[in-house]
N, C-alpha and C positions, 0 to 999 in steps of 0.2 A: 717593724712598726716604730717610728721615732717620734714622740710627741713633744712639743713645745708648749709650755703653760704660761700665761702672761698672770697668773694669780700672784698671790703673796708670795714673797722670798722666803718660804719656809724652811728651804735646805741650805740657807747661809751659813748658819751656825750649826756645826757637827755635833750632835748630842750623843751618840754612841761612840764608845772608846774605839779608836782606830785598831784595825787587826793587824797582825804580824804577817809575815812572807807566807803566802798560801800558793801552793801548786794547783792552779787554776785548771789544769789537765786532768787532775785525779780528784777534784772536789765532787761532793754529792750534787745530784740534780735538785733543784727546788722548784716544786709546783705551786703556783699561786692560782686560787681559785676565786673569781670575783662574780658574785650574783649582781644582776643589773635589771633597774626597771626605773625607767624615766628619771635617770640621774646625768642627763647630759651637762649639766651645770658643772660637775665634779670629776667625773669619770675620767677626763685628761688628767687631772692630778693623780690619780690612782695608777694610770698606765705611767706616768712619769717617775713616779716614787720608785717603782722598779727598773725603770731603765736607769736611774742614776747610781743604781747599786754598784758597788765596785765587785761585782760578781757576775760572770757571764753565762754560767751552768745553771739557765733557770728557764721553765715555761710559763706563761700566763694564759689561764683560760678563763675567758668571759662569756658567762652564760646569761643572757638577756631574755626577758620575757615578753619578747614583742613590744618594746617600748614604743611610745607615740610621740615622744617629746624632742625627736632628732639623734637620740643616741645611735640609733641603727645607721642612719645616714653619716653620722660622724664615723663609726666604725668602717663602714665601707670605703669612705675616703682615705682613712689612714690606710687600709688595706692594699687601695690603688696605688699609694704614693710611697708605699714602705715595702721593703723586703725582708724584713725582719721575721724569720721562721719560728721564732720562739713564741709569738703573740697568737693566740686563736680564739676565734669567737663564733658564737651561734645565736641565733635569735629564733626562738619559736613559743608557742604558747605553753605555759606550764602552770602548775597549780601553787606557786609562791615560792618565797626564797628557800625553804628547806627542800623542796624537790631540785631547784636550780643547783643548789650547793652539792647535793647528792650527785647530780648528772657531772658535775666537775670533778668531785672526788673519784667517780668511777673511771674517768677519762684521764686522771693525773698519772704521769709515769715517773714522777721525782721520787726519790729517797726521803725527801722531806716535804711536807705540804702545809701550806699556809691557807687562811681564809681572810681575805681582804674585802670589804664592803666597798661598794663604788664611790661612796663617799667619804672614805677614810684614806690614809698614806702611809707609807713605810718612811722611816727617816734614814739617811745615809748611813751605811755601814751596818743596817740591821741583819742582812743575809749572811755577812760574813760572822758576826757575832752569834749569830744562832748555829751556824755550821760549827764553830768552835765549841759552843756549849754541848751539843750534842755528842761531839768526838770526847769532850772531855767526862762526859756522863754516859757510858755506853749502855746502862740498864735503865735509863730514862726514855720515855715514851712520848710525852707532851712537855714542852718547855714554853713556857710564857714570862714576858718580861714587864716594864713599867710603860707608860705612855703619857701623851700629853693630851689634854682636852683643848680643841680648838673651836672657835665660833664660824659661823657661817662662811666668812669670807677667808677664814684659815688662820686668823690672829689668836695667838696662843692665850689660853684662859687661866690654867694651871697645870702643874704636873701632877700625875697621880703615880705615887710608888705605892707598889703592893706588897704582899706578905708571903711568907713561904706557904707552900699548899697544905691546907687543912680540911679533910673530909666534914669534919663537923661545920666548920665556917661555910664551905661550899653548900651544904645541905640546908642549914638553918638561918644564914644571914639573909636579910630583906631583901638584898640584891645579890646579883653575880659580881663577884670582885675578881674573876679571871677574864681579862679582856680578850675577846677573838681577834681583834685587831693586831695584837702582840702575842698571839698563840701560834705555836707550830706544832705539827705531829709527824712521827715516823710513819713512813707509808704503812708498816705493818698493822698499825691502827685499823685502816681500811681494808688491807687484804685480809684480815681477820673478821670481816663481815660486819663491822660497826658502821652505822648510818645515822643520819638525822631522822628523827621521826617527822614525816611529813605532814602528819595531821596537826603539828604545832607551828606557829608562825611568829611568836612573840617571844618564847623563852626555851626555844629548841635547843640552844647552847647551853643552858643550865641542864636540861634533860640530859644532853649527850656527854657532858662532863661527869653528871652523877653516875650514869650508867658504865661509863669507861672506870671511874673509881671502883664501882661495885664489882668489877671484873678483874680489878688488880693492876690496871695500867698505873705506870708512875709518872707522876707529875713534879716538875721542879719550876721554881722561880729564880729568875735571874735580875740582878739589880741592875738593868739597863733600859734605857728610854728608847723603845724600838719603834713606836708608831704614834700616829696621830688619830684620834678618835674625835670626828665633828659633831658638834650640836647644829643642827639645821632643821627649820620647821617640817620638813616633809620625812623625816626619818621615824621610824616606828617609836623610838626612845620619846621623841617630843611630840609626836602626834597622837599615839595612842596609849598614853600611860597606864591608863585603867585597865586595857586588856591586857597589857603586858604583866600587870600586876597580879591580875585573877589567873592568868595561865601559869604563871610563877607559883603562885600558891597552891594551885591543883598539882602542879607536878611535886611539889614538896609534900603535900598532903598523901599522894600515891607511893611515895618513894621512901619517907622517913619511917624506919621501923616503931619510932615512939609515937606516930601519930596515924598510921594506917589502920590500926585497929580499935581506935576510938570512936565510938558510934555517935557519942552525944556531940553535936556541933559546937555547943557552948565550951564545954571541955576541952575539946580539940582546940579551938580558937584560943583558950586560954593557955594550953600547954604550948602552943606554936609562939605566942606572945613571951612566954619564959625563955623558951630555947633561942628566939631571935634576940631577946636581951643577952642571953648567955653568950652568943656568938658574937655580937657587936661589942661586947667588953671585952672580949677574948682578941678580936681583931685590932681594936683601938689600942690595947695594952701593948700588942707587939709593935705596933706603929710608933706609939710613943717611947718604948724602950729604943727603937731604932732611930728615934729624932726626925720621924717623918714631919711631924706636926709644927716642926720648928723650921722646917726647911722651907726656902722661898717658894712659893707657889703651890705648895703641897697640901695645905688647909682645905677642907671640903667647902665648896661653895655651890650654892643653886640647889634646886630640886632633881636635877637631872640623874638618870641612872647610867653607870658605865657600861653600857652596851650598845655597839653601834649596829645600824640595820642599813638594809640594801637600798 
């Protein structure tokens, strides 16, 4: 399935450091799972961003929830005109993004698994850099990188440089700072029966990462810009920020040892406020030490949360 996109020339400037010589016959397989629902405007870019990778050993699983905007017709047309056996898709009723992702994770055959929402995209060189990072860190289970925030048409708004993994910041920062669009998992995470909570639809990634951290899975950040996260009006980030905020907060109340046993709602709210202040301070200090706030395009702008949605 070969895709041509007429949208912005987002792949002209290589952002990821080029990899060295790799033996393509022995490289691990990468599985990418894309949940899809009514994103025909953007899904071609997601497909293309995988096909332009200088890495052939991959599969792309697209799990569509019976889209009505032409997505299914688009996928059917591409299947009829392409012989690429690495791209697989299905369209059937589901209960939302979390169920769709779990379907894909269960079908994935790769050694490394990524989660790419249908309105986001990978940057050139992403796969090769991720494979190198896993090879260099054999005890690490989850690797995440940096990313670009782009507007609806794909124009770059800013670059988001992230920090090393901190369980405290993961739990108590007011937003999830690990970007799913630039996150990859070893397959053993799913072989060991770890799945998204299908009752959650807005902050299931936060819940998933907290549970993995609690079980002792190892996270690592690499300072490479790997992907684009798109701000567009129909994403959950932009269309339902209050629902996202409330679900995020409920997850933290349930998971945080310092909060779950506080019965007084007012005392719990005050405690969470203080913990969030500490987490934000810790994150800001690390970014300041690394010089992120003085790097071009890295200053925070706008009210959006760094979490892509289907």
